[in-house]
N, C-alpha and C positions, 0 to 999 in steps of 0.2 A: 325438830318442831317442838316448841315448848308445849307440853300438854297440860290451857286455861279455858257466858252463855250467849248465845247468838240469837237475836231476833231474826228468824230466817227470812223474813221479808226484806231485810236490809242487806242481804248477801250479794255476792258478785254476780249471781244470775241476773240481777236487774241492772248491772252496770254496763255501760257501752263498751264494746271490745276496743282494745288499744290499737291505734294505727290502722283502722279499717279492717282488722282481723275478723274473720267469720267467727260467730259465737256458737257455743254448744246449745242445742235445743233443750229447753227446760225438761222435756220428757226424757231425753237421754241422760241428763244429769240425775234426775230422780231414779231412773233405772240403775245407774251405776251405784248410787247411794243405797238402793235397796239390796243390790247384790252384795255390797260390803256388809250391810247389816245382817243379811242372811248368812254370810260367811262367819260372822261372829257368833251367831246363834248355833250354827253347825259345830263350831269349835267348842262352845260351851256344853253342848249335848253329847259330845264324844266321850265315851267311857269304856274302859278305864283310861284315865289320863293321870299318871302317877303324881300325887301331891296336890292336884288342882281341883277347883270347885266343879261340880257336875250336878245333874238333877238328883243324884243318889246321896251325896254327902258334900261336906265343905272342904275336904282334903286337909291340907296343912294350915288352914286359915280359921281364925276365930272371929274375924271382923267382917266377913262377907259370906254370902250364900248364893244359891241359885237365883233367888228373887232379886238380890242386889245387882247381879249381872244382867238380868232381864230388864230392869229399869234403866240401867246404863245403856244397853244396846238400843232400847227404844228411843232414848233421847239423842243418840249419836247419829241416827240415820240422816236427818236433814243436813248435818254438817258435812257428812261424806258427799252428799249431793252438791253442796256449796264448794267443796274442794275440787270436785270434778268440773264444775262450772269455772272455777278459778283457773285450773289448768288449761281448759279450753280457751280462756281469755288471755293466756300468756302471762300468768302471774309469776312473780319471782318468789324466792324462798321466804322473804320477809312477809309477803302477803299470805303464803301458806301457813306460816307460823302464827300469824294473827288469827286466822280462822281456827287452826288447831288449838290455840290458846282458849278461844271462846268455847270450843267443844269440850275442853277439859273442865272449864268452869261449869258447864251444863252437867257433865258427868258427876262432878263433886257435889253439885246441888242436889241431885236425885239419890246419891248414895250416902249422904250424910258425911261427906269428906273422905270417903274410902276410894282409893285408887284402884278401880277395876280394869281400866282400859287405856292407861296412858300410852303404853307401848303400841297398842293397836290403833290408837288415834294417829300416832306417828307413821307407822308402817302402812296401814291401809289408806290413810289420808294421802300419802304420797302416791300410792298406786292408783287411787281414784283420780288424782290430778293428772297422772300420766294417761289414764283412760280417757279423760276429757280432751287431752291433746290429740290422742289417736283418733277420736271420733271427729274432731274438727278437721284434722288433716286427712281423714279417710285412709289411714295407714294400717288399719287392722288392729286387732286386740290380742295378738299373740303375747304369751307371757314374756318371751325374750324381748319383744319390742317395748313393752311397758317398763320392764326392769331397766333396759338401756336408756329409756327416756328419763327415768328418775336420776340415773347416774350422770347423764350428759347435761341435763338442764339444771339440776339442783344439787349435784354431788358436792361441788365446792362450797355452796351455801350451807349445806348440811354440816360439813365439817368445821366451817368457820363460825357457825352460829353460836349463840349463848348456850352454856351448859347448865342444866338444872343441877345444882350442887347437892340437892337433897334426894336425888333419884338413886335407885339401886344401881343403875348403869354407871353413873358417875362415881359412886362408891367403889364399884368393881374396877373401874378404870384406874382410880388412884391406887388401890391396894394390889391389883393383880395385872394391870396393863391390858385388860380385855377391851376390845374395840366396841363391843355391844351393838345396840340398834343403830347408832349413827354410822358406824363403819359398814354394817350390813347394807343399809339403804344407799349410802354413798357409792358403794361398789356394785350396785345393781342387784341386790338380793340374791347372792350366789347360793346360799343354803336353800332358799325356796325353790330356785330353778334347778339346781343340780342334785339336791337331796329330797326335798319335800315333794315336788311334782312327780318325779320318777317313782318314789315310794308309794305315793297315793295311788298311782295307776297300777303299780305292781300289786298292792293290796286289793284293789278292785278286781284285778285278773285272778288273784288267788281265791277270792271268796264270792265275787259277784255281788257284794253288798257294800253300801257306802260307809256305814259306821265302822266296821272293821278296817276298811281301807284308810279311814282317817286315823285310827289307832296305829296302824302300820306306819303311816307318814309321821305321826307324832314321835314314835320311838326312833325312827330314822333320824329325825331332826335332833332329838335329845342326844343320840349317840355321837353326833357330829359337831354340835355347837359348844362354844364356851358361853353357856347361858349365864348372864350376869345376875339373874335372880338367884340361881343356885350358888354362885360365888358369894353373893351378899349374905345368904342364909347359912351356907355350910362351908364356905371357904374352898380352897383347892381340894381338900379331902372330900367334901360334899359333892363337888363337881365330878371328881374321879369316880366316886361310888355310883353316882347317877348315870354317868356315861357307860360305865361297865355293865350296869344292870340293863340298860337299853341295848347295848351291843350283844349281851348274852341272849336277850329275848329274840333279837333278829337272827342270830346265828342258829338258834334252835328252830328256825322256820317262820318266825314272826306270826302273823295271823293265818299263815298257811298250815300251822301245826294244829292237831286236833285239840290240844289242851291250851290253846293260846289265851283264852279268856281267864282261866284260873291262874296262869302264870303272870299275865298282865295285872290281875287283881292283887296278886302277892307282891309285885313290885310297888303298886300303889300303897299297900299297907306299910311296906318298909319305908317309903318316902314320908308317909304321915308320921310314923314313929320317930323319924329324924327331923321332922318339920321342914323337909325339903319341898320347894315349890318352883318348878321350872317354867316360870311365866314367860320368859323370852321364847322358849320353844312353842308355847301356846300361841303367842303373837304371830310367829312365823307359820304355824299351822293355819291360822286364820288367813294369812296372806297367801299361802299355798292354795287353800280352798277358793279364795277370791279369784286368783289367776286361772285356776282350772275351770271355774264356772264362766268366766269371761270368754275363755277360749271355746267353750262349748257353744256360746251364743254367737260366735262369729258367723 
């Protein structure tokens, strides 16, 4: 999905469904969009998230801060609702890209041209569209079902679509052969399903608290992924260092260890010193949170 503002009153929610297909109720589309927006906010407020922006500092970034992300999240919510409505109306990948492109324009307009959420527009947008399909078909909102819907309905279109040659993902693809966000989505979000969700729930069981659980999930994703943002900033060595640090944190007990906060904070400081920023892992944490919250609402 190319990630370019949308007048929300002109969205798919007002278009007649194709071929007599049942349409998604506007209230359902709004609720899905709100859950996606809330997932982005939960990801932003998770700390420590090594190298990334949080309410406490800007991580490895000089061009964005907590307020930049809040403005972006606020403007994106209606587009996630539109993507849910589009999925419910049977939209193809070209239509999802069109709405995603408009969402990116809105993001860039409120951030002064800073890319805060291009990857999250793509990943969460597809999952919102899948949730729209599930609501219309009354097939349930399980994480596995939504991920399969993305792969089965739009997987080929995702891989065949235009590539943003200026993105960090395309740079990593050219330099290192990493599949990035496109491959993750086309394959049904395997890291979110097999790594993120189990780790989130394990962290919840270890601590009984949501923020440490999200930290646990983030480190698990970081340890497992070929994060293209890390590759872009630090090359293969930066990726290796980051994944080793995440693995060491988990092997020492993750958030179940008494000193987890100090150890996670130390990793954050090392990432900032090296200017490492695992934005791809943050996008998948947001997707993981979204899937978890939808399942809870079943």
